[in-house]
C-alpha positions, 0 to 999 in steps of 0.5 A: 483463505483467499475467500476471507482475504477477499471479504476482508478487503470489500468489507474494509472497503465499503466501511471507508467508502463513506469516510473522507481521507485526511492524513495517514494513520500507519497503525490501521489500514486506509482506504480511499474512494474514486469513481469507479469504472470499467477502467478502475482496478483496486490497489492495496499496497502492503509493507511489514518490517520486523524492526517495526520502525520503517519509513514508506512512500508510497504513490496513489490517486486521492481526490482524482490527484496523483499524489506521493505520501511519505508515512512512518510506521512503528508497527511491524506492518502497513496497508493502505488500499485506493481504486486506480486505473489500469496503465497508471504507475503503481510504486510503493518503497520502504526501509527501516528507520535505523540502519537494521539487517531486518528484512522489509517487504513491499507489496503491490496487489491489484484486485487481491492478486499479488502484481509486485514485491520487493525486499531488502535485508541491508543496513540502509537498504530500500525494499521498491516495488513497482509497475503499471497494471495493464 
């Protein structure tokens, strides 16, 4: 299963490597490209919520600039992948748009391995995952 997930991630990265990202599409996984170095890491943010209507705020690297992006997702899952460098703060937050007791789960994967996760299931609560990957 891990090999299939890794293969799917690699194929996604390859298929998007020639595309320029314009705006986040909360429907499909998104990948941005940045020059790869020895310090590069592959980061993937994942969010899921049974409510199917949640907001996500995440920090990423686009065109060698750190940016914070806010998106509203009207599906039960969201994924965003990009390359970044070690020793930088990774952060993702999500919450249900309509206060709900349905769980919101946020995860940060680095090089295909779960690095941080967080969840919230109280109405109005925010799920947060963040940390510095060394």
